[in-house]
C-alpha positions, 0 to 999 in steps of 0.5 A: 478487458476488465475482469472486475467491475465494481459499479456504486458499490455501498455496505453500510453495518449497525453502529459502523455506517457507511463502510463502503461508499459509493465504489466503481472501479474496473480490474483488469485481466492479469493485473496485480492490484492492491487496495491499500488504506488503514484500519477502517477505510472499508478495504476488506469489506471490498474484497468481502463484497467481491468474494461473496461473503457479504452483500451491498446494500446497493451496487454490483459486482461483476467478474468476467462479464458476469453479474454475481452480485447475488451468488454466493461466494462458492459460485464465483470464479474467484478464491480467497487467501485468509489472514489466518490460513484458515488450515484444516490442523487435522488434514495433512498439507496435500489433504488441505490443498484438495479440499475443495476439489474433493468437496465439488466431487472431482475424479481422484486422479485429478484431485492428485495431479492438481495437488502436485502441481500446485505444491510444485507452483509453491515449492511445497512437494517434499511437505505434502504429507506433513500436518499444519502444526509441523510447517513454519508460518511462510509454508502454511502462507503457501498451503494457503496459496496452493489451496487457493489456486488448486482450482484455477480461479479467474481472480485470486483476493488476498486478505491481508496474507502476510501480517502474521509473518515476522519482517523478514519472511514478510519481505521473501514471500512479497518477492514470492507472491509477486513471482507466483503472479507472473507464473499463474498470470491470473488477476491478483486483488490484495488487501493491505495497510502495509504500504511497503507490501503495496509498492513492492508487489502491485502494478497499480493501487487503489488507496482508500479513505473512508469507504471510497477510493481517493486516488488510483495509479501505479506506485511511481505515480502515487509516490511522485504525484498524490493527489491529496496529503492524505495520500503523500502521508499514507505512501510513505511519509511526508513533512506537511507544512501549513502555509500561506501564499505570499504572491507569485510571480509567473509559475513561482509561488512564494509561501509562508509557513511560520518562519519559513519561507519558500518558493514553489514552482506551480502550474495554477494561479493562487490568491494571495493569502490563500491557505495551502498545504506543501508536502515535502519528503524526507529524502528530498532534504538534506542536512547542509555540510556546504556553506552554499546550497547547489541550484534549485534548492531552498535553505531554511534553519532549526535546531536538531532534536534527534537522529534515529538509527533506521539500518541503511537510513538515519532519520533526523528530525529538527525544530524549525519553529513549527507545531511538528519537527521537519523529518530528514532521512539521510542515506548511509552510504559510508561508514563514517555518514552518521559521524559526520552529522551535527549533534542533537541541540545544534543548529542546522541548515536543510536543504530542500529540493524545490521541485520536489515540493507538492502543494495542495490547496487548503490547510491539511486537517482543516 
């Protein structure tokens, strides 16, 4: 069943215009869903509308079949984990975790039992008497999570909860959050601008742009089949090439992007000279080491601009005669892989997996 239902949700702010624009979506019970997009796309405002910290200009919010659009936050069966943790510095960990139940005047024995249970779930039983100042960033985050889950909400709302953590701790917390979701079985709704975070943790991702949900799907679906150049370049990295249709033979489309000519398989027809945008993932291309390309791969020429070491991946930028460099990601599977790449300034041949090329009508950004 749907645990969250948003219908034509709209919200404007003075000076900012319409921040959430007619959003309609459903989230099923037990899902881990992420609202993903850049700053200013409306994702946090959408979360705040669900939580009750903002009220819509138009539309409705339903949780578990109940219309909560006009209800105050404390009357909604949801709980929020904030970006800055919002812990009380003068209280111990156990007092912070149990604060909501204490305000609700729950019996002391029940509060104590629930605090122990919540701290055990996040692995912080031994820190019950500590103050927030004595905790690391990751431990503070887990206290905030324990405080949010102690009242057993139907939905847990997470507003960029990992953004203050360093990279390594952030990766560890992504896994912990995923495991916590599986353990609790409740619905998680995460807001983030971090695409890796969304891909790692989510059952489903809703990508937002200018207040609207522009694509909804599983991480593999969105990555392999983006609906627009915006999605292709926001979820991962894509080389976006503005091209014109040169001709079509059956399901094979001939396109030209400046000096580049490629053949792309398509299920629909395009008119000759029609403007199109090609999206090519950096990992779907390779610098050629053989005289002949493998079957099913196109070849273009260019000049090496730079190699950037990124750990297990080497990103190469190549001048192919267009406005922006063409990016290639080479997996460094062996220790000598980087030494075999052509040096900066040298000519190079690039082989591209033709089946991986995605084509969109129109020119991106025009």
